[in-house]
Structure formats: structure tokens, C-alpha cells
C-alpha positions in Angstrom: -4.0 0.7 -15.5 0.1 1.8 -14.6 2.8 0.2 -16.6 6.3 1.2 -15.9 9.1 -0.4 -18.1 13.0 -0.4 -17.2 12.9 3.3 -16.1 16.0 5.0 -14.8 16.3 8.3 -13.0 19.8 10.0 -12.6 20.9 13.1 -10.6 24.6 13.8 -11.4 26.3 10.7 -10.5 23.2 9.2 -8.2 21.0 6.9 -9.5 17.5 7.5 -7.9 15.6 4.8 -10.0 17.4 1.9 -11.8 15.8 -0.4 -14.2 12.4 -0.4 -12.2 9.3 -2.5 -13.7 5.9 -2.6 -12.7 2.4 -3.0 -14.1 -0.7 -2.3 -11.7 -3.9 -3.6 -12.8 -6.9 -1.5 -12.7 -8.7 -1.4 -9.4 -5.8 -2.5 -7.2 -4.4 -0.8 -4.1 -0.3 -1.1 -4.6 1.9 0.0 -1.7 5.0 1.0 -2.3 7.6 0.0 0.5 11.2 1.0 1.1 13.7 3.2 3.1 14.4 6.6 2.8 16.1 7.9 -0.3 15.0 4.5 -1.9 13.2 6.1 -5.0 9.6 6.0 -3.6 9.2 9.7 -4.2 11.1 10.0 -7.6 9.0 7.1 -9.0 5.7 8.7 -8.0 6.8 12.2 -9.4 7.6 10.8 -12.5 3.9 9.2 -12.5 2.6 12.4 -11.7 4.3 14.0 -14.9 6.4 16.3 -12.2 9.7 15.3 -13.5 11.0 13.2 -16.7 12.6 10.0 -16.4 16.3 9.4 -17.7 15.4 6.8 -19.6 12.8 3.9 -19.8 8.8 4.5 -19.6 6.1 5.1 -17.0 2.4 4.8 -18.5 -1.0 5.6 -17.0 -4.0 4.4 -18.7 -2.0 3.8 -21.9 -0.8 7.5 -21.9 2.8 8.0 -21.7 3.8 10.3 -18.7 6.6 12.4 -20.9 4.6 12.4 -24.3 1.2 13.0 -23.1 0.9 14.5 -19.6 -2.0 16.4 -20.0 -4.0 13.1 -20.6 -2.2 11.5 -18.0 -3.3 14.3 -15.5 -6.8 14.1 -16.1 -6.8 10.5 -15.2 -4.5 11.3 -11.9 -5.0 12.6 -8.4 -1.5 13.3 -6.8 -1.4 13.8 -3.3 2.4 14.6 -2.4 4.0 13.9 1.3 4.0 17.7 1.3 1.8 20.2 -0.1 0.8 23.9 -0.4 -2.4 25.1 1.3 -3.8 28.7 1.0 -4.3 29.6 4.4 -6.7 32.5 3.7 -9.1 30.2 1.9 -11.9 28.4 3.4 -12.2 24.6 3.0 -15.1 25.0 0.4 -13.2 27.9 -1.5 -9.8 26.0 -1.2 -11.5 22.9 -3.0 -13.4 25.2 -5.4 -10.4 26.8 -6.3 -8.9 23.4 -7.7 -12.1 22.2 -8.9 -12.0 25.3 -11.4 -8.5 24.6 -12.2 -9.5 21.3 -13.2 -12.1 23.0 -15.8 -15.2 22.0 -13.6 -18.0 24.2 -14.2 -19.5 25.8 -11.1 -22.6 23.6 -11.5 -20.0 20.7 -11.3 -18.2 21.9 -8.5 -21.3 22.8 -6.3 -22.5 18.9 -6.8 -19.1 17.4 -6.3 -17.6 19.5 -3.2 -20.3 18.5 -0.9 -19.6 14.7 -1.9 -16.1 15.1 -1.1 -16.4 17.1 1.9 -18.8 14.1 3.5 -16.0 11.6 2.0 -12.9 12.9 4.1 -15.5 13.7 6.9 -14.6 18.0 6.9 -18.7 18.5 6.0 -18.7 20.5 9.4 -15.2 22.6 8.6 -16.6 23.7 4.9 -16.8 27.2 6.3 -13.4 26.9 8.5 -10.2 28.6 7.2 -7.7 26.1 6.1 -5.2 27.2 8.5 -7.1 26.6 11.3 -7.5 22.6 10.8 -5.3 20.2 12.3 -2.4 18.1 10.7 -5.1 14.8 10.3 -7.8 17.5 8.8 -5.1 19.1 6.2 -4.4 15.6 5.1 -7.6 14.5 4.4 -8.6 17.7 2.7 -5.3 17.4 0.3 -7.0 13.9 -0.4 -10.1 15.5 -1.3 -8.3 17.7 -3.4 -6.6 15.0 -5.6 -10.2 13.4 -6.2 -12.3 17.0 -6.7 -12.1 15.9 -10.6 -13.1 12.0 -10.0 -9.7 10.6 -11.2 -9.1 7.0 -12.1 -5.9 6.9 -10.5 -4.8 8.1 -7.4 -0.8 8.5 -6.4 -0.7 9.2 -2.6 2.9 9.7 -1.1 2.8 9.1 2.7 -0.8 10.3 3.3 -0.6 9.3 7.0 2.8 11.1 7.4 2.7 12.8 11.1 -0.9 11.7 11.9 -1.8 10.4 15.2 -3.2 7.0 15.4 -6.9 8.2 14.9 -6.2 10.1 12.0 -4.2 7.4 10.7 -7.6 4.9 11.2 -9.7 7.6 9.6 -7.3 8.0 6.3 -7.1 4.4 6.1 -10.5 3.9 6.2 -11.0 6.6 3.1 -8.5 4.8 1.3 -9.9 1.4 1.7 -13.6 2.7 0.4 -11.7 4.4 -2.3 -10.3 1.1 -3.3 -13.6 -0.4 -3.1 -15.1 2.0 -5.7 -12.5 1.0 -8.3 -9.9 3.6 -8.0 -6.5 2.4 -8.7 -4.4 3.6 -5.9 -0.5 3.6 -5.6 0.2 4.8 -2.2 3.8 4.6 0.1 4.0 4.8 3.6 6.0 3.8 6.8 3.6 2.5 8.4 3.8 -1.1 7.3 1.0 -3.1 9.3 -1.6 -0.7 8.1 -0.2 -1.1 4.4 -0.5 -4.7 4.7 -3.9 -4.5 5.6 -5.4 -2.1 3.4 -2.9 -3.2 -0.2 -3.9 -5.7 -2.6 0.0 -6.0 -3.4 3.1 -4.3 -2.4 6.2 -3.3 -3.9 9.5 -3.2 -1.7 12.5 -1.0 -3.7 15.7 -0.7 -2.3 18.2 1.3 -3.8 16.4 2.5 -6.6 15.5 -1.0 -7.9 12.1 -3.1 -7.2 13.2 -5.9 -5.0 10.2 -7.7 -4.5 6.4 -7.3 -5.7 3.3 -9.1 -5.4 0.9 -10.3 -2.3 3.1 -10.2 0.9 2.2 -13.8 1.6 3.6 -14.9 -2.1 6.6 -12.7 -1.6 7.4 -14.3 1.7 7.0 -17.8 0.3 9.2 -16.8 -2.7 11.9 -16.0 0.0 11.3 -19.1 2.1 11.0 -22.5 1.3 9.3 -23.0 4.8 5.9 -22.4 5.4 4.9 -21.4 9.1 1.5 -23.4 9.9 -0.4 -21.8 12.7 -2.5 -24.6 14.4 -5.3 -24.0 16.7 -6.5 -26.9 19.2 -8.5 -27.1 22.6 -5.7 -29.0 24.6 -3.1 -31.9 24.0 -0.8 -29.0 23.2 2.6 -30.6 24.2 1.6 -33.6 22.7 0.9 -31.8 19.4 4.2 -30.5 19.6 6.1 -33.8 20.0 4.0 -35.4 17.2 5.2 -32.3 14.9 8.7 -32.3 15.9 8.6 -35.9 14.7 6.9 -35.5 11.6 8.8 -35.7 8.1 8.6 -32.1 7.0 8.2 -30.1 10.2 11.6 -28.4 10.9 10.4 -27.1 14.4 7.2 -26.8 16.4 6.6 -24.4 19.2 3.5 -23.4 21.6 2.3 -19.8 21.4 -0.8 -19.7 24.0 -3.6 -21.9 22.3 -1.9 -22.4 19.0 1.5 -24.3 17.7 3.8 -22.4 15.0 5.2 -25.3 13.0 7.9 -24.7 10.2 6.7 -26.6 7.6 8.8 -27.7 4.0 6.1 -30.2 2.5 4.0 -29.3 -0.4 0.1 -28.5 -0.2 -1.0 -32.0 -1.1 1.7 -33.2 2.1 -0.1 -30.1 3.9 -3.2 -31.5 3.7 -2.1 -35.3 4.4 -0.7 -33.7 7.9 -3.9 -32.4 8.6 -5.7 -35.4 8.0 -3.1 -37.8 10.0 -3.5 -35.3 13.1 -7.2 -35.5 12.9 -7.0 -39.4 12.4 -5.0 -39.2 15.7 -7.6 -37.6 17.8 -6.3 -34.0 18.2 -8.8 -31.7 18.9 -7.7 -29.2 15.9 -9.9 -26.0 15.9 -8.0 -24.2 13.0 -5.5 -25.5 10.7 -3.4 -22.9 8.1 -0.7 -20.9 7.0 0.2 -17.8 9.1 -0.3 -14.3 7.3 3.3 -12.8 6.1 4.6 -9.6 8.4 5.3 -7.1 6.3 7.3 -5.1 8.9 9.8 -8.5 9.1 9.8 -9.1 5.2 10.9 -5.6 4.8 13.6 -5.5 7.3 15.0 -8.9 5.8 14.5 -7.4 2.2 16.1 -3.9 2.9 18.9 -5.1 5.4 22.2 -2.9 4.8 20.1 -0.4 3.0 21.8 2.9 3.4 25.2 1.2 4.6 
């Protein structure tokens, strides 16, 4: 659905985006991660047809963002980090204005606006003025605005910026609902655990270059030859630690509460053999598997030195 090929964007002597290539499939929620100034907003602005790249191409739904901007705009809903609101309009009037701007008839607007308000939990505020809304409500209203013409693709630049924990949870659940409905979503955020939870894939960008892309665990495994095994058992923790430390392919093993965390360098087949051997030795294992990759640790490791 989104295809970026060798994208470059240069401002005078500064390269904001360099040789960026990316392919996001239809229905994917893609998390775009990077330090401030890494090129996230520039890339999203190109996808939103707001600025043109210096070279390379970006396409959405097969349409080139430079050559066919009108076609692209029909397909996308764009929510920038900071967006203007008309304070002297009510919430309903605000969405009605943007619906009309997208060419929706009055009948279409009267049908879709209540649905959007319900989706973003603002039905009770439809007659309230925009300037009376909280930050979280304004963010949700901005998302409704991006959705009013029922786009196939959502481009969300820091939608949870400045929100309190409850408002972030509400925004996250709305985005997950949209993903389940089949929307293709590219979303940037600095709240990394939540991003990892809601996204199918993530991309890490540093100094304008995409340095990693894929599922969090896949990226983690590409960077590290070791797998981190997490084993839960009922008792015999110390015995299992000693057993693992003397096992070929295990670099280290430590106890964390009712779990054992072990660094393992073997293949999947060797991992299965290890589990079978531990069970045969009588260890009361409840669960055995690889730990989930930690996006915060991964992000810090990949982007260390950024901005120096």
C-alpha cells in the first residue's frame, strides 16, 4: 500500500532523509521510531503530499505522491503533530466543515459525523466549542477529522504527544480498532512500549536513514546472535540455573523471581532438544520460550550516539 524507494530530501546542506526505502503492506500498522530530527516528520510530510522529495519516489495505493497528489489525498488521512483548530466552531461544525472540504454531501456528512464522534468518544461533546476541549479531546478530534472521508491509509505523526496516561490509552485503543478494521496506518511516537504493543512492524530511522525495519523480535534477533530464553518453573530454580550454565549453547542463566532468563546461541532444533532434556531430568517447567524484544532497549542500542 505504501512504497518508498530511495527517498532523499535535502534542505540546503542538510540531508533530512537519505536513501530511504520502505514497503508497508495493506492493513499493516507500522510504527516509525527515531530521535528528534531523524527524518520522521519529513518522510510523513512527503507521504502526505505536503513537500516534494529531492529525489526518489513515494507511492500510496500505486499513486505517486508528487505526480498524482489529488489521488493520494483521497486515499490518506493525515494527522500532524501540531494542527490548527477553529476555536469558534463546535465539534460537529468542525467535522462538518472538513467533510464538506473533502466533497462529502450533506447527507453523507450527517451519516458519517455521528459515527466518527462515537469512535473517538466525543459524542457528548458534539455541541461543545473546540476551544473548550482538553488536549486529549482535541487529539481525538484531530483523528476524527483525518477519518471523516473514510481513507484507506492513516498517517499519524505523534498522535499521543502531550497526552496524559488515560488519554494515551484511549488513543491507543482507537488506533488498534482502526487497524482491526483494515486501515493501513503509519504512526510515529516516542512512547515506545505502547508503539510496540499496537504495531505489526516498526522501523527505526536515524540521521535520515532507515537502520532497521520489521517486527521487534525479528530486528532483535538480527542484531543479536543470542536468544533470550524465559523459563518459568514451580521450584528447583537454583538447580536449573546450575544445569543451564553447564549446558552447551547457554552463555549465562540467572533467576528473576519465578523465572530463569538464559542466553542461548543454539538453533531452534537445539532449543527443542534442550527443553526435552530438562523435562526428562524432572524439572517442573510451566512455560518455556523466547522473551519478547524490548523496543526501548533496541531503540537505545540502535540510535546510540545520535545527535553527537
